[in-house]
Backbone as a chain_set.jsonl record, in Angstrom:
{"seq": "XXXXXXXXXXXXXXXXXXXXXXXXXXXXXXXXXXXXXXXXXXXXXXXXXXXXXXXXXXXXXXXXXXXXXXXXXXXXXXXXXXXXXXXXXXXXXXXXXXXXXXXXXXXXXXXXXXXXXXXXXXXXXXXXXXXXXXXXXXXXXXXXXXXXXXXXXXXXXXXXXXXXXXXXXXXXXXXXXXXXXXXXXXXXXXXXXXXXXXXXXXXXXXXXXXXXXXXXX", "coords": {"N": [[187.703, 95.015, 156.267], [184.766, 95.669, 154.568], [181.333, 94.929, 154.852], [178.35, 94.674, 153.041], [174.955, 94.743, 153.722], [171.652, 93.617, 152.793], [169.11, 93.425, 150.205], [169.067, 92.527, 146.826], [167.064, 94.159, 144.909], [166.837, 94.319, 142.237], [167.199, 91.83, 141.283], [164.929, 90.436, 141.653], [161.986, 89.122, 140.109], [159.647, 91.149, 138.466], [156.221, 91.598, 139.146], [153.537, 92.348, 137.336], [150.355, 93.666, 137.294], [147.943, 93.895, 135.01], [145.639, 96.068, 135.076], [144.005, 97.336, 133.309], [143.539, 95.456, 131.293], [142.156, 93.504, 132.724], [139.861, 94.941, 133.414], [138.882, 95.399, 130.893], [138.227, 92.803, 130.071], [136.225, 92.188, 131.899], [134.399, 94.108, 131.159], [133.786, 93.229, 128.59], [132.482, 90.814, 129.088], [130.231, 91.727, 130.465], [129.112, 93.27, 128.458], [128.517, 91.287, 126.566], [126.543, 89.877, 127.963], [124.596, 91.856, 128.063], [124.017, 92.108, 125.348], [122.931, 89.574, 124.815], [120.66, 89.699, 126.43], [119.29, 91.826, 125.234], [118.795, 90.655, 122.775], [117.038, 88.577, 123.484], [114.923, 90.133, 124.42], [114.177, 91.392, 122.062], [113.025, 89.309, 120.714], [110.965, 88.568, 122.293], [107.684, 87.544, 123.461], [104.161, 88.152, 123.833], [101.906, 86.658, 124.052], [100.949, 83.373, 124.855], [100.245, 79.854, 124.726], [99.156, 76.548, 125.581], [98.657, 72.98, 125.514], [98.31, 70.303, 127.83], [99.019, 67.146, 129.392], [98.931, 64.401, 131.673], [99.857, 61.678, 133.92], [99.25, 60.901, 137.437], [99.135, 61.092, 141.056], [96.767, 61.074, 143.661], [94.594, 62.151, 146.383], [92.783, 60.094, 146.499], [93.883, 58.05, 144.939], [95.345, 56.624, 142.029], [95.531, 58.879, 139.264], [94.717, 61.35, 136.691], [95.377, 64.171, 134.533], [94.127, 66.488, 132.178], [94.497, 69.304, 130.218], [94.176, 72.779, 129.134], [95.815, 75.926, 128.675], [96.57, 79.449, 128.839], [98.449, 82.521, 128.43], [98.861, 86.035, 128.977], [101.5, 88.17, 128.7], [102.494, 90.567, 130.821], [104.858, 91.837, 131.388], [108.466, 91.415, 131.24], [108.884, 89.162, 132.884], [106.466, 88.602, 134.108], [103.073, 87.577, 134.05], [99.537, 87.206, 133.223], [97.058, 84.657, 133.289], [94.888, 81.964, 132.144], [93.523, 78.921, 133.166], [92.271, 75.816, 132.212], [90.902, 72.635, 132.942], [90.492, 69.039, 133.081], [90.132, 66.827, 135.695], [90.751, 63.638, 137.087], [90.448, 60.891, 139.283], [90.859, 57.807, 141.126], [90.053, 55.164, 143.445], [90.285, 52.705, 142.47], [90.554, 49.258, 142.572], [90.438, 46.449, 141.37], [89.041, 43.249, 142.149], [87.43, 44.796, 143.754], [85.279, 47.342, 145.328], [85.034, 50.848, 144.319], [85.905, 54.312, 144.642], [85.323, 57.171, 142.839], [86.5, 60.302, 141.617], [85.775, 63.247, 139.893], [86.54, 66.272, 138.215], [85.953, 69.445, 136.746], [87.766, 72.269, 136.054], [88.185, 75.855, 136.074], [90.331, 78.411, 136.108], [91.639, 81.585, 136.82], [95.037, 82.812, 136.735], [98.273, 83.682, 138.077], [101.345, 84.154, 136.485], [104.822, 83.329, 136.094], [108.022, 83.745, 134.53], [111.397, 82.896, 133.709], [112.761, 84.014, 131.616], [112.153, 85.879, 128.551], [112.189, 84.467, 126.195], [113.518, 81.687, 124.257], [114.685, 78.868, 126.197], [113.044, 78.517, 129.344], [112.354, 78.859, 132.86], [109.247, 78.11, 134.242], [106.402, 79.105, 136.113], [103.309, 78.97, 137.914], [100.341, 80.12, 139.619], [97.08, 79.798, 140.758], [93.489, 80.247, 141.194], [90.025, 79.283, 141.273], [86.911, 78.403, 139.804], [85.051, 75.322, 140.002], [83.532, 72.305, 138.778], [82.413, 69.544, 140.384], [82.391, 65.999, 141.075], [81.5, 62.978, 142.744], [81.631, 59.452, 142.753], [80.451, 56.174, 143.557], [81.252, 52.855, 143.126], [80.297, 49.418, 142.885], [82.127, 47.454, 142.147], [83.189, 44.119, 141.307], [80.325, 42.27, 141.045], [78.093, 39.801, 141.871], [74.935, 38.812, 141.79], [72.771, 36.551, 142.898], [70.112, 36.552, 143.427], [68.698, 38.005, 141.666], [68.671, 40.716, 141.952], [69.922, 44.064, 141.413], [73.237, 45.367, 140.904], [74.106, 48.268, 141.893], [75.539, 51.497, 141.263], [76.384, 54.634, 142.813], [76.099, 58.234, 142.767], [77.095, 61.607, 143.354], [76.403, 63.43, 141.494], [77.011, 66.356, 139.433], [78.404, 69.107, 141.106], [78.66, 72.52, 142.166], [81.81, 73.985, 142.883], [85.096, 74.717, 144.253], [88.449, 75.597, 143.205], [91.989, 75.26, 143.334], [95.122, 75.811, 141.858], [98.428, 75.002, 140.775], [101.669, 75.226, 139.201], [104.932, 74.196, 138.047], [107.829, 74.215, 136.02], [109.89, 73.487, 133.105], [110.177, 75.059, 130.069], [110.927, 74.755, 126.685], [111.592, 76.83, 124.001], [111.141, 77.215, 120.547], [112.355, 79.46, 118.391], [112.021, 79.959, 115.628], [109.74, 78.538, 114.744], [107.88, 79.009, 116.711], [107.035, 77.061, 118.394], [106.67, 75.5, 121.573], [107.758, 73.345, 124.186], [107.756, 71.081, 126.96], [108.325, 69.696, 130.326], [105.921, 69.802, 132.974], [105.225, 70.079, 136.353], [102.369, 69.611, 138.197], [99.969, 70.7, 140.632], [96.824, 70.256, 142.024], [93.862, 71.284, 143.722], [90.623, 70.541, 144.662], [87.187, 71.027, 145.608], [83.894, 70.563, 147.079], [81.543, 73.19, 147.098], [79.687, 73.369, 149.145], [80.822, 71.862, 151.091], [80.145, 69.213, 151.499], [81.487, 66.934, 150.733], [84.728, 65.299, 150.962], [87.761, 67.226, 150.464], [89.642, 67.052, 147.482], [92.905, 66.26, 146.345], [95.436, 66.416, 143.805], [98.375, 65.467, 142.225], [100.307, 65.79, 139.362], [102.48, 64.789, 136.665], [103.148, 66.429, 133.804], [103.25, 66.559, 130.212], [103.779, 69.292, 128.266], [102.709, 71.015, 125.375], [102.822, 73.585, 123.049], [102.271, 76.907, 121.633], [103.818, 80.097, 121.078], [103.315, 83.562, 120.606], [104.941, 86.169, 118.847], [105.409, 89.495, 119.976], [105.289, 92.813, 121.229], [108.257, 94.42, 122.557], [109.402, 93.173, 125.683], [109.461, 94.557, 128.997]], "CA": [[186.788, 94.615, 155.188], [183.429, 96.233, 154.754], [180.29, 94.055, 154.28], [177.097, 95.376, 152.766], [173.774, 93.892, 153.871], [170.49, 94.097, 152.025], [168.702, 92.542, 149.106], [169.174, 93.091, 145.48], [165.715, 94.207, 144.34], [166.879, 94.194, 140.777], [167.236, 90.41, 140.922], [163.599, 89.855, 141.782], [161.124, 89.364, 138.931], [158.543, 92.082, 138.72], [154.885, 91.104, 138.827], [152.743, 93.5, 136.908], [148.946, 93.365, 137.087], [147.389, 94.795, 133.993], [144.262, 96.362, 135.489], [143.214, 97.741, 132.141], [143.122, 94.241, 130.598], [141.123, 92.884, 133.538], [138.649, 95.738, 133.28], [138.365, 95.195, 129.535], [137.599, 91.485, 130.03], [134.961, 92.287, 132.63], [133.485, 94.896, 130.343], [133.352, 92.407, 127.458], [131.485, 89.862, 129.599], [129.001, 92.475, 130.736], [128.538, 93.663, 127.166], [127.935, 90.086, 125.961], [125.284, 89.617, 128.67], [123.63, 92.861, 127.624], [123.618, 91.773, 123.979], [122.036, 88.419, 124.897], [119.386, 90.145, 127.002], [118.584, 92.614, 124.213], [118.328, 89.732, 121.752], [115.84, 87.935, 124.012], [113.856, 91.127, 124.45], [113.73, 91.644, 120.696], [112.233, 88.167, 120.262], [110.01, 88.203, 123.329], [106.305, 87.454, 123.015], [103.208, 88.548, 124.861], [100.834, 85.673, 124.102], [101.387, 81.977, 124.786], [99.209, 78.896, 125.081], [99.62, 75.165, 125.433], [97.873, 71.874, 126.051], [99.161, 69.411, 128.61], [98.359, 65.961, 129.938], [99.864, 63.531, 132.366], [99.371, 60.862, 135.028], [99.684, 61.338, 138.749], [98.618, 60.43, 142.244], [95.988, 62.016, 144.443], [94.089, 61.76, 147.693], [92.081, 58.816, 146.356], [94.751, 57.047, 144.328], [95.866, 56.959, 140.719], [94.723, 59.885, 138.595], [95.272, 61.982, 135.494], [94.958, 65.548, 134.264], [94.195, 66.959, 130.799], [94.1, 70.698, 130.294], [94.7, 73.817, 128.251], [96.069, 77.17, 129.391], [97.146, 80.523, 128.043], [98.938, 83.652, 129.197], [99.232, 87.326, 128.4], [102.657, 88.586, 129.484], [102.465, 92.0, 131.098], [106.236, 92.31, 131.462], [109.466, 90.415, 130.87], [108.789, 87.943, 133.69], [105.183, 88.521, 134.793], [101.921, 87.474, 133.171], [98.247, 86.745, 133.713], [96.613, 83.581, 132.429], [93.666, 81.223, 132.429], [93.794, 77.481, 133.126], [91.096, 74.95, 132.201], [91.384, 71.25, 133.001], [89.696, 67.915, 133.569], [90.868, 66.008, 136.65], [90.068, 62.388, 137.432], [91.221, 59.961, 140.105], [90.039, 56.7, 141.605], [90.636, 54.169, 144.356], [90.035, 51.455, 141.75], [91.412, 48.111, 142.874], [89.576, 45.313, 141.043], [87.611, 43.327, 141.809], [86.709, 45.446, 144.835], [84.564, 48.59, 145.031], [85.892, 51.995, 144.073], [85.402, 55.68, 144.734], [85.873, 57.966, 141.745], [86.288, 61.745, 141.707], [85.992, 63.959, 138.628], [86.357, 67.717, 138.365], [86.28, 70.373, 135.669], [88.129, 73.535, 136.7], [88.517, 77.033, 135.283], [90.979, 79.238, 137.125], [92.622, 82.624, 136.489], [96.301, 82.513, 137.411], [99.44, 84.554, 137.964], [102.425, 83.348, 135.917], [106.18, 83.865, 136.116], [108.991, 83.067, 133.67], [112.747, 83.376, 133.963], [113.251, 84.728, 130.43], [111.048, 86.091, 127.613], [112.369, 83.682, 124.971], [114.366, 80.49, 124.389], [114.23, 78.022, 127.284], [112.835, 79.299, 130.555], [111.639, 78.293, 133.995], [107.86, 78.583, 134.221], [105.657, 78.801, 137.334], [102.005, 79.621, 137.953], [99.513, 79.88, 140.791], [95.767, 80.359, 140.492], [92.337, 79.702, 141.893], [88.806, 79.633, 140.576], [85.652, 77.671, 139.883], [85.121, 73.919, 139.606], [82.367, 71.422, 138.839], [82.993, 68.334, 140.952], [81.49, 64.863, 141.225], [82.017, 61.742, 143.336], [80.803, 58.277, 142.452], [80.82, 54.936, 144.249], [80.924, 51.705, 142.279], [80.382, 48.199, 143.696], [83.138, 46.502, 141.703], [82.655, 42.845, 140.837], [79.104, 42.001, 141.796], [77.288, 38.667, 141.372], [73.735, 38.77, 142.602], [72.006, 35.365, 142.493], [68.691, 36.737, 143.746], [68.07, 38.79, 140.608], [68.775, 42.154, 142.206], [70.924, 44.79, 140.627], [74.411, 45.916, 141.588], [74.043, 49.661, 141.442], [76.508, 52.488, 141.728], [75.745, 55.89, 143.195], [76.888, 59.405, 142.427], [76.61, 62.885, 143.88], [76.101, 64.346, 140.407], [77.919, 67.509, 139.371], [78.115, 70.179, 142.065], [79.558, 73.678, 142.112], [82.894, 73.888, 143.847], [86.227, 75.64, 144.153], [89.682, 74.972, 142.729], [93.282, 75.942, 143.424], [96.033, 75.101, 140.964], [99.784, 75.534, 140.664], [102.555, 74.444, 138.337], [106.315, 74.626, 137.872], [108.474, 73.366, 135.023], [110.845, 74.069, 132.176], [109.659, 75.068, 128.703], [111.898, 75.085, 125.64], [110.889, 77.548, 122.937], [111.816, 77.264, 119.254], [112.017, 80.791, 117.892], [111.619, 79.996, 114.215], [108.395, 78.007, 114.557], [106.996, 79.417, 117.783], [106.655, 75.888, 119.181], [107.311, 75.314, 122.87], [107.467, 72.031, 124.754], [108.51, 70.816, 128.168], [107.624, 69.044, 131.431], [105.332, 70.649, 134.014], [104.702, 69.409, 137.538], [101.164, 70.354, 138.57], [99.241, 70.325, 141.843], [95.458, 70.784, 141.991], [93.002, 71.031, 144.873], [89.224, 70.845, 144.338], [86.26, 70.643, 146.659], [82.502, 70.965, 146.97], [81.313, 74.486, 147.718], [78.913, 73.21, 150.375], [81.596, 71.08, 152.045], [79.502, 67.926, 151.758], [82.406, 65.846, 150.401], [86.122, 65.642, 151.262], [88.558, 67.941, 149.461], [90.529, 66.163, 146.727], [94.158, 66.801, 145.821], [96.011, 65.604, 142.731], [99.676, 65.919, 141.708], [100.566, 65.104, 138.088], [103.617, 65.178, 135.834], [102.533, 66.654, 132.5], [103.986, 67.007, 129.042], [103.093, 70.455, 127.705], [103.062, 71.362, 124.001], [102.038, 74.756, 122.667], [102.849, 77.927, 120.77], [103.922, 81.446, 121.62], [103.294, 84.557, 119.536], [105.797, 87.342, 119.05], [104.668, 90.75, 120.173], [106.134, 93.952, 121.508], [109.387, 94.154, 123.435], [109.054, 93.148, 127.102], [110.213, 95.493, 129.835]], "C": [[185.416, 95.155, 155.532], [182.406, 95.353, 154.061], [178.996, 94.829, 154.164], [175.953, 94.388, 152.909], [172.616, 94.49, 153.103], [170.196, 93.138, 150.892], [168.806, 93.276, 147.81], [167.811, 93.048, 144.818], [165.708, 94.008, 142.844], [166.867, 92.741, 140.34], [165.87, 89.76, 140.985], [162.77, 90.144, 140.543], [159.962, 90.274, 139.32], [157.226, 91.455, 138.28], [154.01, 92.306, 138.529], [151.317, 93.047, 136.637], [148.371, 94.399, 136.131], [145.92, 95.039, 134.315], [143.393, 96.744, 134.313], [142.713, 96.527, 131.374], [142.016, 93.54, 131.362], [139.805, 93.624, 133.406], [138.025, 95.542, 131.914], [137.644, 93.856, 129.426], [136.249, 91.499, 130.738], [133.931, 93.06, 131.832], [132.941, 94.099, 129.176], [132.291, 91.417, 127.885], [130.162, 90.547, 129.845], [128.309, 92.877, 129.445], [127.884, 92.473, 126.471], [126.612, 89.738, 126.621], [124.212, 90.596, 128.232], [123.116, 92.557, 126.225], [122.64, 90.61, 123.983], [120.671, 88.816, 125.433], [118.591, 90.955, 125.993], [118.058, 91.724, 123.099], [117.067, 89.02, 122.213], [114.666, 88.894, 124.039], [113.294, 91.367, 123.058], [112.835, 90.528, 120.183], [111.182, 87.748, 121.295], [108.588, 88.232, 122.784], [105.379, 87.804, 124.17], [102.047, 87.565, 124.99], [101.419, 84.267, 124.013], [100.242, 81.081, 125.223], [99.687, 77.494, 124.823], [98.567, 74.189, 125.97], [98.826, 70.952, 126.801], [98.34, 68.248, 129.146], [99.402, 65.115, 130.651], [99.224, 62.764, 133.509], [99.855, 61.41, 136.361], [99.048, 60.53, 139.861], [97.903, 61.462, 143.098], [95.52, 61.444, 145.765], [93.313, 60.446, 147.643], [92.985, 57.707, 145.841], [95.255, 57.534, 142.988], [94.94, 57.951, 140.022], [95.386, 60.406, 137.341], [94.697, 63.383, 135.343], [95.121, 65.834, 132.788], [93.716, 68.407, 130.804], [94.685, 71.569, 129.2], [94.867, 75.086, 129.08], [96.668, 78.2, 128.453], [97.534, 81.684, 128.93], [99.06, 84.908, 128.33], [100.325, 87.888, 129.3], [102.681, 90.097, 129.603], [103.859, 92.613, 131.062], [107.173, 91.165, 131.111], [109.256, 89.097, 131.609], [107.422, 87.707, 134.308], [104.024, 88.48, 133.807], [100.662, 87.071, 133.907], [97.721, 85.69, 132.755], [95.309, 82.974, 132.881], [93.949, 79.744, 132.209], [92.469, 76.728, 133.168], [91.537, 73.502, 132.146], [90.29, 70.288, 133.455], [90.591, 67.074, 134.468], [90.068, 64.749, 136.95], [91.004, 61.535, 138.274], [90.286, 58.923, 140.705], [90.805, 55.842, 142.603], [90.592, 52.777, 143.735], [91.06, 50.379, 142.076], [90.59, 46.855, 142.639], [90.029, 44.065, 141.785], [86.786, 44.066, 142.857], [85.993, 46.714, 144.412], [85.534, 49.746, 144.846], [85.14, 53.29, 144.338], [86.101, 56.498, 143.664], [85.562, 59.441, 141.981], [86.647, 62.373, 140.365], [85.74, 65.436, 138.861], [86.736, 68.43, 137.069], [86.592, 71.71, 136.331], [88.43, 74.618, 135.679], [89.055, 78.073, 136.261], [91.882, 80.304, 136.509], [93.9, 82.373, 137.28], [97.321, 83.616, 137.175], [100.604, 83.697, 137.502], [103.754, 84.093, 135.963], [107.046, 83.071, 135.153], [110.358, 83.688, 133.897], [113.322, 84.167, 132.801], [112.097, 84.862, 129.445], [111.154, 85.273, 126.339], [113.293, 82.516, 125.273], [113.807, 79.577, 125.476], [114.063, 78.838, 128.556], [112.104, 78.489, 131.617], [110.268, 78.946, 134.058], [107.186, 78.192, 135.531], [104.336, 79.551, 137.312], [101.267, 79.245, 139.225], [98.165, 80.552, 140.554], [94.675, 79.704, 141.309], [91.066, 80.119, 141.189], [87.67, 78.663, 140.839], [85.845, 76.228, 139.432], [83.733, 73.301, 139.633], [82.897, 70.053, 139.249], [81.926, 67.255, 141.131], [82.225, 63.713, 141.885], [81.057, 60.608, 143.028], [81.353, 57.069, 143.189], [80.348, 53.757, 143.41], [81.167, 50.416, 143.066], [81.493, 47.236, 143.299], [82.496, 45.24, 141.168], [81.451, 42.453, 141.699], [78.337, 40.865, 141.128], [76.097, 38.51, 142.311], [72.839, 37.624, 142.118], [70.507, 35.506, 142.756], [67.974, 37.573, 142.692], [68.09, 40.283, 140.842], [69.861, 42.783, 141.358], [72.071, 45.254, 141.508], [74.563, 47.358, 141.114], [75.195, 50.484, 141.999], [75.747, 53.756, 142.083], [76.688, 57.049, 142.908], [76.265, 60.647, 143.047], [76.047, 63.759, 142.767], [77.087, 65.511, 140.441], [77.461, 68.601, 140.324], [79.105, 71.32, 141.864], [80.617, 73.547, 143.204], [83.969, 74.926, 143.605], [87.464, 74.869, 143.712], [90.874, 75.872, 143.008], [94.274, 75.132, 142.607], [97.388, 75.795, 140.914], [100.633, 74.645, 139.782], [103.955, 75.038, 138.345], [106.973, 73.679, 136.873], [109.426, 74.146, 134.147], [110.287, 73.937, 130.768], [110.756, 75.516, 127.743], [111.141, 75.679, 124.465], [111.74, 77.596, 121.673], [111.401, 78.549, 118.539], [111.448, 80.775, 116.481], [110.163, 79.569, 114.025], [107.389, 78.503, 115.589], [106.564, 78.275, 118.68], [107.388, 75.888, 120.521], [106.846, 73.994, 123.478], [108.295, 71.849, 126.018], [107.681, 70.151, 129.244], [107.102, 70.073, 132.434], [104.832, 69.76, 135.151], [103.537, 70.245, 138.061], [100.571, 69.799, 139.868], [97.881, 71.016, 141.807], [94.701, 70.377, 143.248], [91.588, 71.431, 144.486], [88.326, 70.365, 145.476], [84.852, 71.117, 146.37], [82.295, 72.288, 147.706], [80.569, 74.361, 149.038], [79.625, 72.356, 151.42], [81.038, 69.711, 152.336], [80.406, 66.729, 151.489], [83.839, 66.265, 150.737], [86.791, 66.413, 150.106], [89.518, 66.956, 148.8], [91.766, 66.912, 146.26], [94.708, 65.853, 144.766], [97.315, 66.251, 142.255], [99.996, 65.103, 140.464], [101.832, 65.646, 137.425], [103.137, 65.233, 134.395], [103.566, 66.967, 131.424], [103.171, 68.133, 128.401], [103.625, 70.748, 126.305], [102.197, 72.543, 123.586], [102.795, 75.688, 121.749], [102.898, 79.248, 121.507], [103.988, 82.422, 120.459], [104.171, 85.73, 119.846], [104.927, 88.576, 119.2], [105.63, 91.9, 120.36], [107.309, 93.51, 122.382], [108.904, 94.156, 124.881], [109.94, 94.119, 127.862], [110.483, 94.875, 131.191]], "O": [[184.98, 95.089, 156.681], [182.534, 95.045, 152.876], [178.6, 95.55, 155.08], [175.969, 93.321, 152.296], [172.587, 95.683, 152.801], [170.928, 92.178, 150.651], [168.648, 94.494, 147.733], [167.432, 92.034, 144.232], [164.712, 93.586, 142.258], [166.567, 92.435, 139.186], [165.663, 88.673, 140.446], [162.823, 91.241, 139.987], [159.386, 90.142, 140.4], [157.122, 90.868, 137.204], [153.785, 93.163, 139.383], [151.096, 92.139, 135.835], [148.326, 95.596, 136.415], [145.054, 94.286, 133.869], [142.186, 96.505, 134.319], [141.597, 96.541, 130.856], [141.059, 93.041, 130.771], [138.749, 93.002, 133.299], [136.802, 95.52, 131.776], [136.596, 93.756, 128.787], [135.27, 90.919, 130.267], [132.748, 92.722, 131.824], [131.779, 94.256, 128.8], [131.318, 91.188, 127.166], [129.104, 90.031, 129.487], [127.083, 92.834, 129.342], [126.827, 92.616, 125.857], [125.662, 89.348, 125.942], [123.054, 90.218, 128.049], [121.929, 92.725, 125.942], [121.643, 90.628, 123.262], [119.645, 88.334, 124.954], [117.373, 90.807, 125.891], [116.998, 91.996, 122.535], [116.125, 88.867, 121.436], [113.541, 88.514, 123.716], [112.085, 91.527, 122.887], [111.986, 90.756, 119.322], [110.58, 86.681, 121.17], [108.32, 88.871, 121.767], [105.771, 87.756, 125.336], [101.282, 87.641, 125.951], [102.289, 84.007, 123.182], [99.376, 81.494, 125.995], [100.526, 77.265, 123.952], [97.71, 74.551, 126.775], [100.0, 70.837, 126.45], [97.127, 68.354, 129.329], [100.58, 65.107, 130.294], [98.169, 63.154, 134.011], [100.742, 62.262, 136.419], [98.503, 59.448, 139.646], [98.372, 62.591, 143.243], [95.986, 60.395, 146.208], [93.202, 59.759, 148.658], [92.864, 56.556, 146.261], [95.558, 58.715, 142.822], [93.72, 57.88, 140.167], [96.474, 59.967, 136.968], [93.677, 63.729, 135.94], [96.137, 65.47, 132.196], [92.646, 68.704, 131.335], [95.564, 71.153, 128.446], [94.154, 75.297, 130.062], [97.207, 77.859, 127.401], [97.025, 81.828, 130.042], [99.323, 84.842, 127.129], [100.123, 88.067, 130.502], [102.863, 90.813, 128.618], [104.012, 93.791, 130.736], [106.731, 90.081, 130.732], [109.43, 88.027, 131.026], [107.231, 86.694, 134.98], [103.989, 89.248, 132.846], [100.707, 86.648, 135.062], [97.91, 85.803, 131.544], [94.704, 83.404, 133.863], [94.537, 79.357, 131.199], [91.642, 76.967, 134.047], [92.447, 73.162, 131.39], [89.318, 70.667, 134.108], [91.675, 66.657, 134.061], [88.842, 64.797, 137.053], [92.204, 61.466, 138.01], [89.075, 59.131, 140.782], [92.035, 55.801, 142.603], [90.839, 51.782, 144.418], [92.263, 50.559, 141.885], [90.095, 46.252, 143.591], [91.218, 43.85, 142.019], [85.559, 43.97, 142.848], [86.09, 47.121, 143.254], [86.714, 49.636, 145.178], [83.912, 53.349, 144.266], [87.329, 56.516, 143.591], [84.492, 59.786, 142.483], [87.687, 62.069, 139.779], [84.839, 65.812, 139.612], [87.701, 68.069, 136.395], [85.773, 72.231, 137.089], [88.87, 74.338, 134.564], [88.331, 78.557, 137.131], [92.797, 79.973, 135.754], [93.86, 81.791, 138.364], [97.239, 84.373, 136.208], [100.839, 82.625, 138.058], [103.801, 85.32, 135.883], [106.842, 81.871, 134.973], [110.465, 84.866, 134.238], [114.28, 84.919, 132.984], [111.161, 84.064, 129.479], [110.283, 85.376, 125.476], [113.788, 82.369, 126.39], [112.592, 79.512, 125.664], [114.848, 79.749, 128.82], [111.346, 77.567, 131.315], [110.136, 80.165, 133.946], [107.373, 77.075, 136.014], [104.25, 80.645, 136.755], [101.522, 78.203, 139.829], [98.106, 81.728, 140.194], [94.91, 78.73, 142.023], [91.017, 81.183, 140.573], [87.494, 78.171, 141.954], [86.693, 75.942, 138.587], [82.868, 73.715, 140.406], [83.727, 69.468, 138.554], [80.742, 67.541, 141.311], [83.409, 63.489, 141.635], [79.838, 60.778, 143.041], [82.557, 56.954, 143.416], [79.178, 53.68, 143.033], [82.131, 50.327, 143.826], [81.778, 46.292, 144.036], [81.386, 45.278, 140.637], [81.556, 42.323, 142.918], [77.976, 40.959, 139.955], [76.243, 38.125, 143.471], [72.224, 37.717, 141.055], [69.724, 34.652, 142.341], [66.774, 37.822, 142.809], [67.58, 41.045, 140.021], [70.618, 42.094, 140.674], [71.898, 45.501, 142.702], [75.1, 47.609, 140.035], [75.74, 50.193, 143.064], [74.592, 53.923, 141.692], [77.903, 56.878, 142.818], [75.051, 60.717, 143.238], [75.309, 64.709, 143.03], [77.894, 65.631, 141.363], [76.288, 68.972, 140.35], [80.243, 71.106, 141.446], [80.345, 73.059, 144.301], [83.779, 75.885, 142.856], [87.522, 73.645, 143.83], [90.776, 77.096, 142.926], [94.266, 73.902, 142.657], [97.478, 77.019, 141.0], [100.355, 73.455, 139.63], [104.141, 76.225, 138.613], [106.702, 72.478, 136.881], [109.729, 75.31, 134.408], [109.961, 72.836, 130.324], [111.423, 76.526, 127.966], [110.165, 75.1, 123.989], [112.912, 77.97, 121.717], [110.249, 78.705, 118.135], [110.5, 81.5, 116.18], [109.437, 80.171, 113.233], [106.181, 78.426, 115.367], [105.809, 78.486, 119.629], [108.568, 76.229, 120.597], [105.698, 73.582, 123.307], [109.393, 72.391, 126.137], [106.462, 70.046, 129.108], [107.754, 71.081, 132.706], [104.098, 68.799, 134.92], [103.69, 71.435, 138.336], [100.659, 68.606, 140.158], [97.8, 72.224, 141.584], [94.876, 69.276, 143.769], [91.371, 72.553, 144.027], [88.659, 69.43, 146.204], [84.641, 71.976, 145.513], [82.813, 72.48, 148.806], [80.79, 75.155, 149.953], [79.097, 72.146, 152.513], [81.419, 69.094, 153.331], [80.13, 65.627, 151.961], [84.135, 67.459, 150.79], [86.426, 66.261, 148.94], [90.132, 66.129, 149.474], [91.68, 68.063, 145.831], [94.48, 64.644, 144.821], [97.346, 67.437, 141.926], [99.962, 63.873, 140.497], [102.198, 66.807, 137.604], [102.761, 64.21, 133.823], [104.611, 67.559, 131.693], [102.01, 67.939, 128.04], [104.834, 70.731, 126.074], [100.977, 72.51, 123.751], [103.816, 75.325, 121.165], [102.127, 79.491, 122.435], [104.634, 82.151, 119.447], [104.165, 86.243, 120.965], [103.847, 88.673, 118.617], [106.676, 91.952, 119.713], [107.348, 92.384, 122.876], [108.108, 95.008, 125.278], [111.037, 94.456, 127.416], [111.107, 95.506, 132.045]]}, "num_chains": 1, "name": "protein.A"}
């Protein structure tokens, strides 16, 4: 008797990888991404501006920030802007005395965005000029001798400012409206160094508009 060894390859199921279908699917995904990017570019804008306000905490205590800013976008993700704001914070703890700090800042800034339209991640960093003031208040004061309870102030002094922000802005193409949260950090100080440097971190709600322009590159 003769026995034959070996396997019957014809009994095994064949596995066929359709490389052309896989390549087509990959090509379709890449093409869809390209279409989305071209659509964003077609609706990109070169001018944007917004107002923002929010509470926060600083080197003295509770504080707030109110400001306006604008940008000119040099490219798809890079822009130059200007930031103006009023900062205020205090150690206020009634009925005790308090130290108050106020600053007006105006700072050129470098801005970045993750996309030229729709929703995008926004970040900025800048530095510039500030007018700063510190005041000391006596709090609750009862003077039975007829004297006055006076507060004192440094008055407004020239100073410096550094400012940064990061957040997410949602843009409505039809109306040009954009809105979103921005986390901001500001540092201000007296130019002559006569007073401590103040820092303030605030969570702001930003509301503004963006104007359509040329295609970004």
